[in-house]
Legacy VTK file of the C-alpha trace (Angstrom):
# vtk DataFile Version 3.0
C-alpha trace
ASCII
DATASET POLYDATA
POINTS 369 float
188.646 24.794 39.150
189.203 27.911 41.288
191.235 28.544 37.779
188.427 27.810 35.995
186.082 30.440 37.502
188.745 33.703 37.730
189.050 32.682 33.904
185.508 32.909 33.466
184.546 35.565 35.751
187.477 37.759 34.314
186.417 37.385 30.841
182.775 38.168 31.642
183.805 40.932 33.306
185.645 42.525 30.396
183.017 41.871 27.289
180.148 43.001 29.950
182.238 46.330 31.009
183.227 46.449 27.308
179.798 46.450 25.866
178.184 49.082 28.875
180.853 50.782 27.190
179.925 51.239 24.260
175.910 51.390 25.147
176.762 54.376 27.054
178.745 56.262 24.530
176.004 55.650 22.287
173.243 57.024 24.377
175.876 60.094 25.465
176.197 61.399 21.845
171.973 60.640 21.192
171.913 62.720 24.390
173.985 65.012 22.770
172.599 65.904 19.961
169.283 65.915 21.665
170.960 68.783 24.045
172.577 70.490 21.262
169.093 72.164 20.995
168.939 74.091 24.163
172.219 75.206 23.543
171.937 79.179 22.842
168.627 79.436 23.651
169.196 81.615 26.624
169.630 84.752 27.775
173.046 85.742 27.294
173.843 82.438 26.119
173.804 80.714 29.452
173.019 77.352 28.779
176.102 76.760 26.605
178.375 73.562 25.400
179.797 73.144 28.649
176.821 73.393 30.047
175.397 70.597 27.721
177.835 68.524 27.885
177.869 68.913 32.177
174.349 68.090 32.312
174.664 64.616 29.403
177.929 63.518 31.037
175.636 63.711 34.916
172.829 61.312 33.001
175.028 58.556 32.229
175.119 56.776 35.841
171.001 56.768 34.686
171.856 55.347 31.962
174.175 52.336 33.141
171.176 51.646 35.828
168.882 50.633 33.211
171.657 48.894 30.473
173.544 46.292 32.851
170.994 43.742 33.354
171.115 44.150 29.224
174.608 44.227 28.501
175.282 41.379 30.899
173.483 38.993 29.444
175.320 40.464 25.928
178.484 40.154 27.347
178.082 36.587 28.981
176.536 35.319 25.618
179.377 36.800 24.114
182.130 34.944 26.136
179.963 31.599 26.775
179.718 31.558 23.156
183.318 32.168 22.481
184.145 29.516 24.561
182.130 26.722 23.115
183.251 28.073 19.913
187.200 27.638 20.345
186.553 24.608 22.177
187.179 25.780 25.503
184.460 25.225 26.926
184.436 21.274 26.014
188.126 21.135 27.275
186.854 22.546 30.665
183.959 20.269 30.575
186.116 17.562 30.975
188.352 18.821 33.174
185.560 18.441 35.363
182.878 21.436 35.220
179.844 19.860 35.430
176.363 21.875 34.422
175.773 22.784 37.965
179.608 23.924 38.593
178.983 26.199 35.532
175.668 27.828 36.622
177.074 28.205 40.229
180.078 29.951 38.862
177.779 32.317 36.471
175.268 33.134 39.669
178.580 34.109 41.079
179.432 36.729 38.864
176.067 37.396 38.411
175.776 38.744 41.702
178.095 40.944 41.857
176.672 42.252 38.959
173.613 42.110 41.031
175.305 44.520 43.261
176.635 47.260 41.510
173.290 47.379 39.757
172.079 48.150 43.249
174.527 50.789 44.228
174.120 52.732 40.864
170.497 52.543 41.380
170.588 53.287 44.343
173.104 56.022 45.336
175.169 57.495 42.094
171.792 57.689 39.588
169.774 59.394 41.973
172.696 61.764 43.232
173.892 62.801 39.568
170.630 62.999 38.249
169.364 65.807 41.152
172.981 67.167 39.872
172.826 67.218 36.538
168.508 69.073 37.141
170.022 71.498 39.082
172.592 72.245 36.113
169.454 72.609 33.814
167.797 74.471 35.922
170.550 76.787 36.903
171.052 77.687 33.246
167.725 77.051 32.079
165.714 79.382 35.154
163.245 76.462 36.490
161.939 72.835 36.731
158.849 72.182 36.114
156.315 69.199 35.194
153.753 71.661 33.301
151.715 75.152 33.721
149.997 73.555 36.975
152.951 72.198 38.116
152.992 69.502 41.117
150.510 68.461 43.461
151.197 67.079 47.180
148.099 66.073 50.094
149.239 65.848 54.117
147.204 65.794 57.302
148.158 66.937 60.171
145.748 66.189 62.937
142.418 67.127 61.843
143.283 69.674 59.382
144.656 68.834 55.917
146.831 70.455 53.772
146.768 70.563 49.771
150.227 72.050 48.288
150.944 73.253 45.030
154.935 73.508 43.796
155.121 75.841 40.582
158.388 74.593 39.925
162.022 73.975 41.553
164.081 77.115 40.926
168.347 77.073 40.355
169.542 77.077 43.797
167.410 73.797 44.758
164.883 75.941 45.909
160.440 75.906 44.877
159.149 78.511 42.973
155.282 79.775 43.041
153.950 78.033 46.068
150.563 77.731 47.692
149.519 75.622 50.650
145.736 75.362 50.944
144.614 74.106 54.895
141.306 72.338 55.363
139.120 71.825 58.659
137.725 68.754 59.832
134.302 69.657 57.851
136.696 69.352 54.657
135.904 73.402 54.977
138.566 75.916 53.647
140.369 77.528 56.666
143.893 79.070 55.221
145.541 79.685 51.802
148.972 80.895 51.614
150.789 81.927 48.518
154.817 82.251 48.527
157.178 83.501 45.763
159.711 80.885 47.208
160.574 78.429 49.676
163.663 76.842 51.019
163.763 73.105 52.589
164.989 73.805 56.257
166.558 71.403 58.532
165.120 71.369 60.785
161.843 69.906 58.091
160.297 72.957 57.863
159.457 75.202 54.717
161.260 78.265 54.645
158.023 80.352 52.786
159.751 83.684 50.970
157.217 86.540 50.600
154.236 85.527 51.660
150.367 86.230 51.074
148.626 83.958 53.702
144.220 84.425 54.292
142.679 82.893 56.758
138.893 82.461 56.308
136.834 82.272 60.575
133.733 80.871 59.736
130.471 82.696 60.827
129.691 81.928 64.470
126.609 82.787 67.127
129.467 85.933 67.792
130.918 86.901 64.569
130.205 87.245 60.950
132.469 85.199 58.631
135.334 87.305 57.595
138.473 86.767 55.864
141.908 88.094 57.142
145.036 88.820 55.523
148.113 89.827 56.406
151.756 90.003 54.095
154.883 88.559 55.620
158.488 89.218 54.531
159.196 85.535 55.374
157.353 82.262 57.168
158.228 79.213 58.384
155.822 76.153 57.747
156.224 72.822 59.757
155.834 70.181 57.064
156.354 66.247 56.635
156.995 66.582 52.745
161.034 66.528 52.399
163.316 67.899 49.222
162.778 63.851 47.890
158.811 63.723 47.810
159.051 66.765 46.008
161.439 66.100 43.457
159.649 63.127 42.881
156.368 64.510 42.404
157.997 66.975 40.215
160.532 65.213 38.453
160.619 61.460 37.848
159.724 58.607 40.596
161.847 56.133 39.018
165.390 58.431 40.277
164.790 58.208 43.941
167.034 55.829 45.802
164.659 52.517 47.553
164.170 53.524 50.944
162.849 57.206 49.627
160.316 55.826 47.491
159.183 53.720 50.331
158.666 56.481 52.265
156.769 58.462 49.645
154.621 56.220 49.169
153.949 55.451 52.949
152.834 59.526 52.810
150.969 59.036 50.110
149.039 56.241 51.622
148.495 58.456 55.094
147.474 61.190 53.386
145.311 59.237 51.337
146.383 59.431 47.577
146.824 56.945 44.518
150.261 55.716 45.090
149.725 52.267 42.573
152.236 53.965 40.166
154.875 54.590 43.040
154.492 51.523 44.299
154.810 49.937 41.048
158.098 52.413 41.315
159.509 50.401 43.607
158.664 47.256 43.878
160.652 47.698 39.883
163.693 49.139 42.243
163.809 45.800 44.227
163.206 43.450 41.638
165.328 45.146 38.658
168.751 44.248 40.413
167.640 40.608 40.451
167.059 40.188 36.762
170.957 40.309 36.336
171.200 36.641 37.729
168.622 36.197 35.401
170.684 37.745 32.254
173.214 34.834 33.318
171.569 31.736 33.263
170.243 32.814 30.161
173.336 32.966 28.215
174.606 29.699 29.667
172.495 27.075 27.210
174.741 28.672 24.749
178.010 27.721 25.606
176.412 24.366 24.663
175.967 24.989 21.813
177.735 23.892 18.270
178.445 27.232 16.329
179.918 26.821 12.478
182.309 29.728 11.569
180.896 32.837 11.383
177.665 31.378 13.490
178.324 33.530 16.423
176.999 36.427 15.023
173.553 35.244 14.921
172.990 34.376 17.896
174.884 37.360 19.593
172.214 39.175 18.166
169.543 36.588 19.795
171.352 37.538 22.698
170.532 41.333 22.114
167.245 41.040 20.931
166.494 39.056 24.214
168.178 41.998 25.944
165.712 44.657 24.223
162.583 42.519 24.684
163.416 41.686 28.571
163.987 45.952 28.991
160.577 46.409 26.345
158.605 43.850 28.695
159.278 45.654 32.217
158.244 49.204 30.762
155.388 47.917 29.260
154.767 45.926 32.378
154.360 48.482 34.752
152.123 51.107 32.416
149.642 48.189 31.951
149.639 47.214 35.673
149.105 50.520 37.022
146.111 51.237 34.199
144.839 47.562 35.309
145.514 48.153 39.322
147.203 45.368 39.090
149.285 44.297 42.704
152.172 46.244 42.650
154.955 42.923 43.223
153.475 41.106 40.497
153.339 43.504 37.998
157.235 44.342 38.751
158.121 40.809 39.328
156.515 39.375 36.562
159.192 39.756 33.233
161.600 38.864 35.872
159.956 35.644 36.778
158.697 35.121 32.646
162.892 35.027 31.593
163.252 32.393 34.454
161.409 30.467 33.014
162.664 30.148 30.116
166.105 30.731 31.292
165.740 27.544 33.192
164.223 25.600 30.209
166.573 26.464 27.541
169.151 25.227 30.446
167.229 22.201 30.971
166.784 21.250 27.697
170.621 22.221 25.673
172.452 21.206 28.748
170.661 18.764 30.953
168.696 16.582 28.069
170.964 16.974 25.437
LINES 1 370
369 0 1 2 3 4 5 6 7 8 9 10 11 12 13 14 15 16 17 18 19 20 21 22 23 24 25 26 27 28 29 30 31 32 33 34 35 36 37 38 39 40 41 42 43 44 45 46 47 48 49 50 51 52 53 54 55 56 57 58 59 60 61 62 63 64 65 66 67 68 69 70 71 72 73 74 75 76 77 78 79 80 81 82 83 84 85 86 87 88 89 90 91 92 93 94 95 96 97 98 99 100 101 102 103 104 105 106 107 108 109 110 111 112 113 114 115 116 117 118 119 120 121 122 123 124 125 126 127 128 129 130 131 132 133 134 135 136 137 138 139 140 141 142 143 144 145 146 147 148 149 150 151 152 153 154 155 156 157 158 159 160 161 162 163 164 165 166 167 168 169 170 171 172 173 174 175 176 177 178 179 180 181 182 183 184 185 186 187 188 189 190 191 192 193 194 195 196 197 198 199 200 201 202 203 204 205 206 207 208 209 210 211 212 213 214 215 216 217 218 219 220 221 222 223 224 225 226 227 228 229 230 231 232 233 234 235 236 237 238 239 240 241 242 243 244 245 246 247 248 249 250 251 252 253 254 255 256 257 258 259 260 261 262 263 264 265 266 267 268 269 270 271 272 273 274 275 276 277 278 279 280 281 282 283 284 285 286 287 288 289 290 291 292 293 294 295 296 297 298 299 300 301 302 303 304 305 306 307 308 309 310 311 312 313 314 315 316 317 318 319 320 321 322 323 324 325 326 327 328 329 330 331 332 333 334 335 336 337 338 339 340 341 342 343 344 345 346 347 348 349 350 351 352 353 354 355 356 357 358 359 360 361 362 363 364 365 366 367 368
């Protein structure tokens, strides 16, 4: 039985690897074609073909994270269907490979892909995506979400701060920083504007070319007045980290799970809407587990009877099932955000639906037939 398990594991891993390489090559080509429009459009050809190739290459881990559940399904279906077509699986069954042992064997290799998906999504993809964005910012000037940039909020004691970051600069710092401070009564206490800012190791922001305006309210012995100062440098203590700014300026799904959790806690602590990021957090938790759903969905293909050439139609069905799972996962995320559904239910629903379909197919084709 150990020999059979090793055979199935080896075949599944090889097939999934081959399918994954094919999809990554396709995405690499499409991304490169799309990125060529920026080549040579910047001063002195600063952003050239080597930079576009580097940017597209650094984007591959993010595509790998998104593709793994689909390629696991396609690769496993191919192996199961091929074993059934060549009658090898029938021989395995007569050697003692019952349905539950077959399910246990596939779940073991599915667990490997769960760990791989988690590692890519939590470690490799965030680092490579951050590096890719810095490459683009270095040679194209800066990165921003639009004309107004990103807004963040923080509370320090009884004072609250609204922070606006216009863009991320070529060196990974911030450009066009504005900090609005409000007192306990909600009145504007100060306004600070800086041309640029860097993230300090002590947690503070190191602002450069600072203009600060402090608003003193009218008191019994002094009238209301505005005090303005200009400083070459200034340190602002804050709990807003580089990952939080990156999440606000860029995409939250590129953050690691723990960083996303801390960002959700930060938003909730400062009275900001966190529904979108909570859904993204739970999607990060449940998404690797979808690899287990995919291998269970592929197992019934080993119990089908194939005619000559019939495997092609089933492979097409597997591709469609994988694409439908990907689409359903995205649709539930958008609908859950609009309808204010519970974040963990929104994230887990696609996996639960496909798990029920997988178990139903397993029960009908394998156990009853």
